[in-house]
VEXDREN-2710 file (C-alpha; in Angstrom, 1 decimal):
% VEXDREN-2710
k/r/px/py/pz
1/UNK/0.1/-0.1/-0.1
2/UNK/1.5/3.3/-0.8
3/UNK/0.6/4.8/2.6
4/UNK/3.3/2.4/4.0
5/UNK/5.6/2.5/1.2
6/UNK/6.0/6.5/1.1
7/UNK/6.4/6.4/5.1
8/UNK/9.0/3.9/4.7
9/UNK/11.0/6.0/2.3
10/UNK/10.7/9.1/4.6
11/UNK/7.9/11.0/2.5
12/UNK/5.0/12.4/3.7
13/UNK/1.4/11.2/3.5
14/UNK/-1.7/13.1/2.8
15/UNK/-5.1/12.5/3.5
16/UNK/-8.6/13.9/4.7
17/UNK/-10.8/13.1/7.5
18/UNK/-14.2/12.0/6.5
19/UNK/-17.7/12.3/7.8
20/UNK/-19.6/11.0/4.9
21/UNK/-21.6/8.1/5.2
22/UNK/-21.5/7.4/1.5
23/UNK/-19.0/4.5/0.2
24/UNK/-18.6/6.1/-3.2
25/UNK/-17.3/9.5/-1.7
26/UNK/-14.7/7.6/0.1
27/UNK/-13.9/5.7/-3.2
28/UNK/-13.7/9.2/-5.1
29/UNK/-11.0/10.4/-2.9
30/UNK/-9.4/7.3/-2.9
31/UNK/-9.2/7.3/-6.6
32/UNK/-8.3/11.2/-6.5
33/UNK/-4.9/9.8/-5.0
34/UNK/-5.3/10.5/-1.3
35/UNK/-2.7/8.2/0.8
36/UNK/-5.1/7.8/3.5
37/UNK/-8.6/8.7/4.8
38/UNK/-9.5/9.1/8.4
39/UNK/-13.3/7.8/9.1
40/UNK/-14.4/9.7/11.7
41/UNK/-16.5/8.3/14.4
42/UNK/-15.5/10.9/17.1
43/UNK/-17.3/13.8/15.2
44/UNK/-20.1/13.4/12.8
45/UNK/-22.9/10.9/12.0
46/UNK/-21.0/7.8/11.4
47/UNK/-21.3/4.5/13.4
48/UNK/-19.3/1.2/13.3
49/UNK/-22.0/-0.1/11.5
50/UNK/-21.8/2.2/8.2
51/UNK/-17.7/2.5/9.0
52/UNK/-17.4/-1.1/7.7
53/UNK/-18.4/-0.1/4.1
54/UNK/-16.4/3.0/4.4
55/UNK/-13.3/0.8/5.1
56/UNK/-14.1/-1.4/2.2
57/UNK/-14.3/1.5/-0.2
58/UNK/-11.0/2.8/0.7
59/UNK/-9.2/-0.5/0.5
60/UNK/-10.9/-0.8/-3.2
61/UNK/-9.1/2.0/-4.2
62/UNK/-5.8/1.2/-2.3
63/UNK/-6.5/3.9/0.2
64/UNK/-5.2/3.2/3.9
65/UNK/-8.3/3.1/5.8
66/UNK/-8.0/5.1/9.4
67/UNK/-10.7/5.1/12.2
68/UNK/-10.6/7.9/14.7
69/UNK/-12.4/6.1/17.5
70/UNK/-14.9/8.0/19.9
71/UNK/-12.7/7.6/22.7
72/UNK/-9.4/5.7/24.3
73/UNK/-11.5/2.2/25.1
74/UNK/-11.0/-0.9/24.5
75/UNK/-14.4/-1.7/22.9
76/UNK/-14.2/1.5/20.3
77/UNK/-10.6/0.3/19.4
78/UNK/-11.3/-3.3/19.1
79/UNK/-14.3/-2.9/16.7
80/UNK/-12.4/-0.3/14.6
81/UNK/-10.1/-3.2/14.1
82/UNK/-12.3/-6.0/13.7
83/UNK/-13.9/-4.3/10.8
84/UNK/-10.7/-3.9/8.9
85/UNK/-9.3/-0.8/9.7
86/UNK/-5.5/-0.8/9.0
87/UNK/-4.9/1.8/11.7
88/UNK/-6.6/3.8/14.7
89/UNK/-6.5/7.5/15.5
90/UNK/-7.2/7.6/19.4
91/UNK/-8.1/11.1/20.6
92/UNK/-7.6/12.8/24.1
93/UNK/-4.3/11.4/24.8
94/UNK/-2.6/13.7/27.7
95/UNK/-0.5/11.2/29.6
96/UNK/1.8/8.0/28.8
97/UNK/-0.8/5.7/30.8
98/UNK/-3.3/6.9/27.9
99/UNK/-0.7/5.7/25.3
100/UNK/-0.1/2.6/27.1
101/UNK/-3.9/1.7/27.1
102/UNK/-4.4/2.6/23.6
103/UNK/-1.9/-0.1/22.5
104/UNK/-2.7/-2.5/24.9
105/UNK/-6.3/-2.3/23.1
106/UNK/-4.8/-2.2/19.6
107/UNK/-2.5/-4.9/19.7
108/UNK/-2.7/-8.8/20.3
109/UNK/-0.5/-10.5/22.9
110/UNK/2.3/-10.8/23.8
111/UNK/2.0/-6.7/23.1
112/UNK/-1.2/-6.2/24.3
113/UNK/-4.6/-7.5/25.6
114/UNK/-6.8/-7.1/22.4
115/UNK/-10.2/-8.6/22.4
116/UNK/-9.9/-12.0/20.4
117/UNK/-12.5/-12.6/17.8
118/UNK/-12.0/-14.4/14.5
119/UNK/-15.4/-14.2/13.0
120/UNK/-15.0/-10.7/12.0
121/UNK/-14.2/-9.1/8.8
122/UNK/-10.2/-8.5/9.4
123/UNK/-9.7/-12.3/9.9
124/UNK/-12.1/-12.8/6.6
125/UNK/-14.6/-14.0/9.1
126/UNK/-12.2/-17.1/10.3
127/UNK/-11.0/-17.9/6.7
128/UNK/-7.6/-16.6/7.4
129/UNK/-5.2/-19.0/9.2
130/UNK/-5.6/-17.7/13.3
131/UNK/-1.6/-17.5/13.6
132/UNK/-1.4/-15.4/10.3
133/UNK/-4.4/-13.1/11.3
134/UNK/-2.8/-12.6/15.1
135/UNK/0.6/-11.7/13.6
136/UNK/-0.7/-9.4/10.7
137/UNK/-3.1/-7.5/13.0
138/UNK/-0.4/-6.5/15.3
139/UNK/1.1/-4.7/12.5
140/UNK/-2.0/-2.3/12.5
141/UNK/-1.0/1.4/13.2
142/UNK/-1.4/3.2/16.2
143/UNK/-1.9/7.0/16.0
144/UNK/-2.0/9.1/19.1
145/UNK/-3.9/12.3/19.4
146/UNK/-2.5/14.6/21.6
147/UNK/-4.7/17.4/23.3
148/UNK/-4.3/20.1/25.8
149/UNK/-1.7/21.6/28.0
150/UNK/-1.2/18.4/29.8
151/UNK/0.1/16.4/26.8
152/UNK/2.7/19.2/26.0
153/UNK/3.6/18.6/29.8
154/UNK/4.2/15.1/29.4
155/UNK/5.6/14.7/25.8
156/UNK/8.6/13.1/26.3
157/UNK/6.9/10.2/28.3
158/UNK/4.2/9.8/25.6
159/UNK/6.9/9.4/23.1
160/UNK/8.7/6.7/25.0
161/UNK/5.6/4.3/24.6
162/UNK/6.7/1.6/22.6
163/UNK/4.5/0.5/19.5
164/UNK/3.2/3.8/18.7
165/UNK/3.6/4.7/15.2
166/UNK/2.5/8.6/14.8
167/UNK/2.3/11.3/17.4
168/UNK/-0.7/13.3/15.9
169/UNK/-1.2/16.9/17.1
170/UNK/-4.6/19.3/16.3
171/UNK/-3.6/22.7/16.1
172/UNK/-7.1/24.0/17.0
173/UNK/-7.0/22.0/20.2
174/UNK/-3.6/23.4/20.9
175/UNK/-4.8/26.9/20.3
176/UNK/-7.2/26.5/23.1
177/UNK/-4.8/24.8/25.7
178/UNK/-2.5/27.9/24.7
179/UNK/-5.3/30.4/25.4
180/UNK/-5.5/31.6/21.9
181/UNK/-8.3/29.7/20.7
182/UNK/-8.6/29.4/16.7
183/UNK/-5.1/31.2/16.1
184/UNK/-3.4/28.1/14.7
185/UNK/-0.5/30.1/13.4
186/UNK/-0.1/32.3/16.7
187/UNK/3.6/32.2/17.7
188/UNK/2.6/30.4/20.8
189/UNK/0.9/27.5/19.1
190/UNK/3.7/27.2/16.5
191/UNK/6.6/27.1/19.0
192/UNK/4.8/24.2/20.7
193/UNK/3.8/22.5/17.5
194/UNK/7.8/23.0/16.5
195/UNK/9.0/21.7/19.9
196/UNK/6.8/18.5/19.7
197/UNK/8.1/17.7/16.2
198/UNK/11.5/17.9/17.3
199/UNK/11.1/16.0/20.5
200/UNK/9.4/13.3/18.2
201/UNK/12.0/13.3/15.6
202/UNK/14.6/12.9/18.4
203/UNK/13.2/9.3/19.3
204/UNK/12.5/8.5/15.7
205/UNK/8.5/8.7/16.1
206/UNK/6.7/10.0/13.2
207/UNK/4.4/12.7/13.4
208/UNK/1.2/14.0/12.3
209/UNK/-0.9/17.3/11.8
210/UNK/-4.1/18.7/10.9
211/UNK/-4.7/21.5/8.5
212/UNK/-7.6/23.1/6.4
213/UNK/-5.5/25.1/3.9
214/UNK/-2.8/24.2/1.2
215/UNK/-0.4/26.7/2.6
216/UNK/0.0/25.4/5.9
217/UNK/0.1/21.9/4.7
218/UNK/3.1/22.7/2.3
219/UNK/4.6/24.5/5.1
220/UNK/4.3/21.5/7.3
221/UNK/5.5/18.8/4.8
222/UNK/8.7/21.0/4.3
223/UNK/9.3/21.0/8.1
224/UNK/9.2/17.4/8.0
225/UNK/5.8/16.1/9.3
226/UNK/4.9/13.0/8.1
227/UNK/1.3/12.5/8.0
228/UNK/-0.6/15.5/7.1
229/UNK/-4.4/15.4/7.4
230/UNK/-5.8/17.7/5.1
231/UNK/-9.1/19.3/6.0
232/UNK/-12.6/17.3/6.1
233/UNK/-14.4/15.8/3.1
234/UNK/-17.3/17.9/3.6
235/UNK/-15.4/21.2/3.9
236/UNK/-13.7/20.3/0.7
237/UNK/-16.7/19.7/-1.2
238/UNK/-18.2/22.8/-0.1
239/UNK/-15.2/25.0/-0.7
240/UNK/-14.9/23.6/-4.3
241/UNK/-18.9/24.4/-4.8
242/UNK/-18.0/27.8/-3.6
243/UNK/-15.2/28.3/-6.1
244/UNK/-17.4/27.3/-9.0
245/UNK/-20.3/29.5/-8.0
246/UNK/-18.0/32.3/-7.6
247/UNK/-16.8/31.9/-11.3
248/UNK/-20.1/31.3/-12.7
249/UNK/-21.8/34.1/-11.1
END
């Protein structure tokens, strides 16, 4: 898959958050060339039931399907992986113990304690060899979303948690934590983002960030961020529509 190949080569990967419930929209974004799509179960209308078809649609196009779970819990993480997500993005990580819980829920033993059921889509409904399934499942990505001032204080301990693939930063949440809500390019916010990225790189940990404009996306790509979440599908559609209307009115 191009997502893993590009990260292994040190290249940045780009993909949107998705709030759509329509698999054809996921297919369209995948065929357009996004490296990954984050199916958002924290915000928006989607449920684990319809997310399964969204995962299928992403895989059909060779796009890496990631599910942002509603919260850091074993049931949410386990279900996301059971339906075939190849990565989970876990919100509200503030301390190392949060990170450990996420890893424990996402990995089978001996790494973690993920609930075991082979009669799920990820195991081809028990068709896949059980040992192959357990081994392959432990290669799924764990992406931790740091939020709040507490996460910044505890960044070193969080980074040191094993089996975490990407540390993800939300500039809007960070701006609120820094007392300048919405000012994602405020010097205080940029300073903290660069500090966290530097810390992660010093430990060989890949980093991710959300951006809702091309200029910021290019800047963070040049800065060396590996995993760039570019906007949200519904926002991208609306922006494209407004652009068309402005040119035709």
